[in-house]
C-alpha positions in Angstrom: -7.0 12.4 -16.9 -5.0 15.7 -16.9 -1.8 14.2 -15.3 -1.3 12.0 -18.5 -0.7 15.2 -20.5 2.8 15.2 -18.9 5.2 13.0 -20.8 7.2 12.0 -17.7 4.1 10.9 -15.9 3.0 8.8 -18.9 6.3 7.0 -18.7 5.8 6.4 -15.0 2.3 5.3 -15.4 3.0 2.5 -17.9 6.2 1.4 -16.3 4.6 1.2 -12.9 1.5 -0.7 -13.9 3.6 -3.5 -15.4 5.8 -3.6 -12.2 2.8 -3.5 -9.9 1.1 -6.4 -11.8 4.1 -8.5 -11.0 4.3 -7.3 -7.4 0.6 -8.4 -6.7 1.3 -11.8 -8.3 4.2 -12.3 -6.0 2.3 -11.0 -2.9 -0.6 -13.4 -3.5 1.6 -16.4 -4.2 3.8 -15.7 -1.2 0.9 -15.6 1.2 -0.5 -18.9 -0.1 2.9 -20.5 -0.1 3.4 -19.5 3.6 0.1 -21.0 4.5 0.9 -24.2 2.5 4.2 -24.5 4.3 2.9 -23.8 7.8 -0.9 -24.1 7.9 -0.8 -21.2 10.4 -2.8 -17.9 10.3 -0.4 -16.6 12.9 2.6 -17.2 10.6 0.9 -15.2 7.9 0.8 -12.3 10.4 4.5 -12.9 11.3 5.5 -12.6 7.7 3.6 -9.3 7.4 5.2 -8.1 10.6 8.7 -8.9 9.3 8.0 -7.0 6.1 7.0 -3.9 8.1 9.8 -3.8 10.7 12.1 -1.8 8.4 9.4 0.8 8.1 9.9 1.8 11.7 13.7 1.6 11.5 14.3 3.5 8.3 11.2 5.3 6.9 11.8 8.7 8.6 15.5 8.7 7.7 14.5 7.8 4.1 12.4 10.9 4.1 15.4 13.0 4.8 17.3 11.2 2.0 14.4 11.8 -0.4 14.8 15.6 0.3 18.6 15.5 -0.3 19.3 13.3 -3.3 17.8 12.9 -6.8 14.6 11.0 -6.2 14.8 9.2 -9.6 18.2 7.7 -8.7 16.9 6.6 -5.3 13.9 4.9 -7.0 16.0 3.1 -9.6 18.2 1.7 -6.8 15.3 0.4 -4.8 13.6 -1.1 -7.8 16.8 -3.0 -8.7 17.0 -4.4 -5.2 13.4 -5.6 -5.2 14.0 -7.2 -8.6 17.0 -9.1 -7.2 15.0 -10.3 -4.2 12.2 -11.6 -6.4 14.7 -13.7 -8.4 16.3 -15.0 -5.2 12.9 -16.3 -3.9 12.1 -17.7 -7.4 15.4 -19.7 -7.4 14.8 -21.0 -3.9 11.3 -22.2 -4.9 12.3 -23.7 -8.2 15.0 -25.7 -6.4 12.5 -26.8 -3.6 14.8 -25.3 -1.0 12.3 -22.7 0.2 11.5 -22.7 4.0 9.3 -20.5 6.1 12.4 -18.7 7.6 13.6 -17.9 4.1 10.4 -16.0 3.5 10.8 -14.2 6.8 14.3 -13.0 5.9 13.3 -12.0 2.3 10.3 -10.2 3.6 12.6 -8.2 6.0 14.9 -7.3 3.1 12.0 -6.4 0.8 10.5 -4.2 3.6 13.9 -2.4 3.8 13.8 -1.5 0.1 10.2 -0.4 0.4 11.0 1.8 3.4 13.5 3.8 1.2 11.3 3.7 -1.9 8.0 5.0 -0.4 8.9 8.6 0.6 10.8 9.0 -2.7 7.9 7.7 -4.7 5.3 9.8 -2.8 7.2 13.0 -3.2 8.4 12.3 -6.8 4.9 13.1 -8.2 5.5 16.9 -8.3 8.6 16.3 -10.4 6.4 14.8 -13.1 3.3 16.9 -13.0 2.2 20.4 -12.1 0.8 21.2 -8.7 -2.8 21.6 -10.0 -2.7 18.1 -11.5 -1.3 16.5 -8.4 -4.7 15.1 -7.1 -5.4 13.7 -10.5 -1.9 12.1 -10.6 -2.4 10.6 -7.1 -5.7 9.2 -8.2 -4.1 7.7 -11.4 -1.3 6.3 -9.3 -3.9 4.5 -7.2 -5.8 3.5 -10.4 -2.7 1.8 -11.7 -1.9 0.2 -8.3 -5.4 -1.2 -8.1 -5.7 -2.3 -11.7 -2.7 -4.4 -10.9 -4.4 -5.5 -7.6 -7.5 -6.5 -9.5 -5.7 -8.5 -12.2 -2.4 -9.6 -10.6 -3.8 -11.7 -7.7 -6.2 -13.5 -10.0 -3.4 -14.3 -12.5 -1.2 -15.2 -9.6 -3.7 -17.6 -8.2 -4.2 -19.3 -11.5 -0.4 -19.5 -12.3 0.2 -20.8 -8.7 -2.5 -23.5 -9.2 -1.3 -24.7 -12.6 2.4 -23.9 -12.7 3.6 -23.3 -9.1 4.6 -20.2 -7.1 8.1 -19.9 -8.5 6.8 -18.7 -11.8 4.9 -15.9 -10.0 8.1 -14.7 -8.4 10.0 -14.9 -11.7 7.4 -12.8 -13.5 7.6 -10.2 -10.7 11.4 -10.0 -11.1 11.1 -9.4 -14.8 8.4 -6.8 -14.4 10.8 -4.4 -12.6 12.5 -3.9 -15.9 9.6 -1.8 -17.1 9.7 0.8 -14.3 13.5 1.1 -14.4 13.5 1.8 -18.1 10.7 4.3 -17.7 12.6 6.2 -15.0 15.8 6.3 -17.1 13.9 7.7 -20.1 12.3 10.6 -18.2 13.5 14.2 -19.0 13.5 15.9 -15.6 14.9 19.2 -14.5 18.5 18.9 -13.3 18.6 18.1 -9.6 20.1 21.0 -7.6 21.0 19.9 -4.0 19.9 22.4 -1.4 22.7 23.6 0.9 22.5 21.7 4.2 24.0 23.4 7.2 22.1 21.1 9.5 22.4 17.4 10.3 20.1 14.7 9.1 18.7 14.5 12.7 18.0 18.3 12.7 16.2 17.9 9.4 14.2 15.0 10.7 13.2 17.0 13.8 12.1 19.9 11.6 9.8 17.6 9.6 8.3 16.0 12.7 7.7 19.5 14.3 5.8 20.7 11.2 3.5 17.6 11.3 2.9 17.9 15.0 2.1 21.6 14.7 -0.4 21.3 11.8 -3.8 20.1 13.1 -5.2 19.0 9.7 -2.2 17.0 8.7 -1.9 15.5 12.2 -5.6 14.4 12.1 -5.3 13.0 8.6 -2.2 11.0 9.4 -4.0 9.7 12.5 -6.9 8.6 10.4 -4.6 6.8 8.0 -3.0 5.1 11.0 -6.4 3.9 12.2 -7.2 2.4 8.8 -3.8 0.7 8.5 -4.2 -0.8 12.0 -7.9 -1.8 12.0 -9.5 -1.2 8.6 -7.4 -3.3 6.2 -5.6 -5.9 8.3 -8.3 -8.5 7.6 -6.8 -9.0 4.1 -3.8 -10.7 5.9 -6.1 -13.6 6.6 -7.2 -14.1 2.9 -5.1 -17.2 2.3 -6.5 -18.9 5.5 -10.0 -17.5 4.9 -10.1 -18.9 1.4 -9.4 -22.4 2.7 -10.9 -22.5 6.2 -14.0 -20.3 5.8 -14.9 -20.4 2.1 -13.5 -23.9 1.5 -11.6 -22.9 -1.6 -8.0 -23.0 -2.7 -5.3 -20.8 -4.2 -7.7 -19.5 -6.8 -10.2 -18.4 -4.2 -7.4 -16.5 -2.5 -6.6 -14.8 -5.8 -10.3 -13.9 -6.3 -10.5 -12.3 -2.9 -7.4 -10.2 -3.5 -8.6 -9.3 -7.0 -12.1 -8.3 -5.7 -10.4 -5.9 -3.3 -8.3 -4.5 -6.1 -11.2 -4.1 -8.4 -13.1 -2.1 -5.8 -10.0 0.0 -5.2 -9.6 0.6 -8.9 -13.2 1.7 -9.2 -12.7 4.3 -6.4 -9.4 5.5 -8.0 -11.0 6.0 -11.4 -14.0 7.8 -9.8 -11.6 10.2 -8.1 -9.6 10.7 -11.2 -12.7 11.3 -13.4 -13.9 14.0 -11.0 -10.9 16.1 -12.0 -10.3 19.2 -9.8 -13.3 18.6 -7.6 -13.8 20.5 -4.3 -15.5 18.1 -1.9 -12.6 15.8 -0.9 -13.4 16.1 2.8 -17.0 14.8 2.5 -15.9 11.9 0.3 -13.1 11.0 2.7 -15.5 11.0 5.6 -17.9 8.8 3.8 -15.1 6.3 3.2 -14.2 6.2 6.9 -17.7 4.8 7.8 -18.3 2.6 4.7 -15.0 0.7 5.3 -15.9 -0.8 8.7 -19.4 -1.6 7.6 -18.2 -3.6 4.6 -15.5 -5.4 6.7 -18.0 -6.3 9.5 -20.4 -7.8 6.9 -17.6 -9.7 5.3 -16.7 -11.3 8.7 -20.2 -12.7 8.9 -20.4 -14.1 5.4 -19.8 -17.7 4.3 -21.0 -17.5 0.7 -18.1 -16.8 -1.7 -20.0 -14.5 -4.2 -21.3 -12.3 -1.4 -17.8 -12.3 0.2 -16.4 -11.0 -3.0 -19.0 -8.2 -3.3 -18.2 -7.1 0.3 -14.4 -7.2 -0.3 -15.1 -5.1 -3.4 -16.9 -2.6 -1.2 -14.0 -2.5 1.2 -11.6 -1.8 -1.7 -13.7 1.2 -2.8 -13.8 2.6 0.8 -10.1 2.3 1.7 -9.0 3.9 -1.6 -11.4 6.9 -0.9 -9.6 7.2 2.4 -6.0 6.8 1.3 -6.1 8.7 -2.0 -7.9 11.7 -0.6 -5.7 11.7 2.6 -2.6 11.6 0.5 -3.7 14.5 -1.7 -4.8 16.7 1.3 -1.5 16.1 3.1 0.6 16.9 0.1 -1.3 20.1 -0.7 -0.9 21.3 2.9 2.9 20.6 2.9 5.6 23.1 1.7 7.9 21.9 -1.1 11.0 21.9 1.1 9.5 19.6 3.7 7.3 17.4 1.4 9.7 14.4 1.5 9.9 14.5 5.3 6.1 15.0 5.7 5.4 12.1 3.4 7.9 10.0 5.3 5.8 10.5 8.4 2.7 9.7 6.4 4.3 6.6 4.9 5.7 5.5 8.3 2.2 5.5 9.8 0.6 4.0 6.7 3.1 1.2 6.2 4.5 1.0 9.8 1.2 0.0 11.5 0.4 -2.6 8.9 2.9 -5.2 10.3 1.6 -4.7 13.8 -1.9 -5.1 12.5 -0.9 -8.2 10.5 0.7 -9.8 13.6 -2.2 -8.9 15.8 -4.9 -10.2 13.5 -3.0 -13.4 12.8 -2.5 -14.1 16.5 -6.1 -13.1 17.4 -7.5 -15.3 14.6 -5.5 -18.3 15.9 -7.0 -17.8 19.4 -10.6 -16.8 18.9 -11.2 -17.6 15.2 -10.9 -15.6 12.0 -14.4 -14.1 12.1 -14.0 -12.7 15.6 -10.6 -11.2 14.8 -12.1 -9.4 11.7 -15.1 -8.1 13.7 -12.8 -6.6 16.4 -10.9 -4.7 13.7 -14.1 -3.4 12.1 -15.5 -2.2 15.5 -12.3 -0.4 16.3 -12.2 1.3 12.9 -15.8 2.4 13.3 -15.0 3.9 16.7 -12.0 5.8 15.2 -14.1 7.2 12.4 -16.8 8.4 14.8 -14.2 10.0 17.0 -12.5 11.9 14.2 -15.9 13.0 12.7 -16.9 14.5 16.1 -13.6 16.1 17.1 -12.5 17.4 13.6 -15.5 18.7 11.7 -13.1 20.9 9.7 -12.0 17.8 7.8 -15.4 17.4 6.2 -15.2 20.9 4.8 -11.9 20.4 3.0 -12.3 21.3 -0.7 
């Protein structure tokens, strides 16, 4: 775990893992609360869509901002906004005033904060670690994210069942204190703004032109888009799936989310333990085929223990894809453009998720949840095969 040798990264690691634990508790509780209030899989998709709309509106501009201002300051501001939103939704729920439209509005605001946070967070890594430890740091970032995904939803499901959703939102709000304190304690090199003789629009065009002209980065970002659109959207249906297909409750929803997180954590720790390995392309390609296989099998399963195993497998696969894609894109990007390149990456990664959530929710409402999940798995398999045939160079990436 070479990245943990860097003091700033150690602060980031422990602060983030606490914050992410709270975030996954909130995410799990919010989905089940929406389903309790509406009884509609389509509304689950609508909430996911609302959270993602700001990605399309602001993400690319946020990448320009991340290259122009101190990234630590930008991260502190966005974390503070997300903390305030968590307390607002907790108060509405405690007072029994919460309505579905409140959740839509708060999801939209939370998505706006995420749109500005994501490029700064992605490009902040190289301010905390050396370039040779970047892949390890990305893997550890994923490990902390997925440790929280493994534990947070299970805890959220139990707290929801025994104490109610408001406490999940309150705990999430308090958890942001850890990452804000960690960011403030870091000893970073002074930020030196680069002279900007061009407009933000010109900077944005420069970043887009670089991505468009780089075949490997272009292909990897396309792959990430396919996974966001087809490969992981089935998780949007977990609250409805837990009740309608597996005949469970809020705890079942938490178990599904946690199984996915545990699989993702396993993959992240595997990548981190390999250190500076040189077969990222092969491992990435394996993940692109394993993911649709696991999702298709999940769509046909009605037994909860087997469903959890298959969700675990999907978690392993999608982290192999996302972690290795992230590392390859960053290593191929020059320092001066990294924030903008990662904003394009984040735009595709996060921006297609709301469209996928809306589509899978509406499709599930019309043809059934299993059919909707199978369609996504088939599309992901087709995308993986197309990339494997058209871009064999990807498999040879060290």
